[in-house]
C-alpha positions in Angstrom: -44.1 -29.5 -15.6 -42.4 -32.5 -17.4 -39.0 -34.1 -16.1 -37.3 -32.4 -19.2 -38.6 -28.6 -18.1 -37.5 -29.1 -15.0 -34.1 -30.2 -15.6 -33.6 -27.5 -17.9 -35.0 -25.1 -15.6 -32.6 -26.6 -13.0 -29.8 -26.4 -15.2 -29.9 -23.3 -16.4 -30.6 -21.7 -13.1 -27.5 -23.3 -12.0 -25.3 -21.8 -14.8 -26.3 -18.7 -14.2 -25.7 -18.8 -10.4 -22.2 -20.3 -11.7 -21.7 -17.3 -14.2 -22.8 -14.7 -11.9 -20.1 -16.0 -9.1 -17.2 -15.9 -11.6 -18.3 -12.2 -12.7 -18.7 -11.2 -9.2 -15.2 -12.8 -8.5 -13.5 -10.7 -11.5 -14.8 -7.7 -10.3 -13.3 -8.5 -6.6 -10.0 -9.2 -7.8 -10.4 -6.0 -10.2 -11.2 -3.9 -7.3 -8.1 -5.3 -5.2 -5.4 -5.2 -7.7 -6.2 -1.4 -8.5 -5.9 -1.1 -4.5 -2.8 -3.2 -4.0 -1.3 -0.9 -6.8 -2.4 2.3 -4.6 -0.5 0.9 -1.3 2.6 0.0 -3.3 2.7 3.5 -4.5 2.4 4.6 -1.1 4.9 2.2 0.0 7.6 3.6 -2.7 6.8 7.3 -1.4 7.1 6.3 2.2 10.3 4.5 1.3 11.9 6.9 -0.2 10.7 9.7 2.6 12.6 7.5 4.9 15.5 7.3 3.2 16.0 11.0 3.1 15.2 11.3 6.7 17.9 9.1 7.3 20.8 11.1 5.2 19.2 14.4 7.3 19.5 12.5 10.5 23.1 11.6 9.7 24.0 15.4 8.6 22.5 16.6 11.8 24.6 13.8 14.0 28.1 15.0 12.0 27.2 18.7 12.6 26.4 17.7 16.5 29.1 15.4 17.0 31.8 17.9 14.9 33.9 19.9 17.8 33.3 22.9 16.6 29.9 22.8 17.2 30.7 22.1 20.8 33.0 25.6 21.0 30.2 27.4 19.4 27.9 26.3 22.2 30.6 27.3 24.7 30.4 31.1 23.1 26.9 31.3 23.3 26.7 30.5 26.9 29.6 32.7 27.8 27.7 35.5 25.9 
């Protein structure tokens, strides 16, 4: 094998290896971006659910702290 053949095979292999690495990186990033989008969607849904639950808690607190609620509880205890 001549020097030029060796160099051609060596640099050709190095080029193919770098091309493969680049391909794997881009494929990995594409998978991560779709995964990131799914996580963001789930986070938005959880934030909306959290806001709805806060509103429900505020309503329940208003009912429980209302004076008529205490009176209704007393009537139920009596009978």
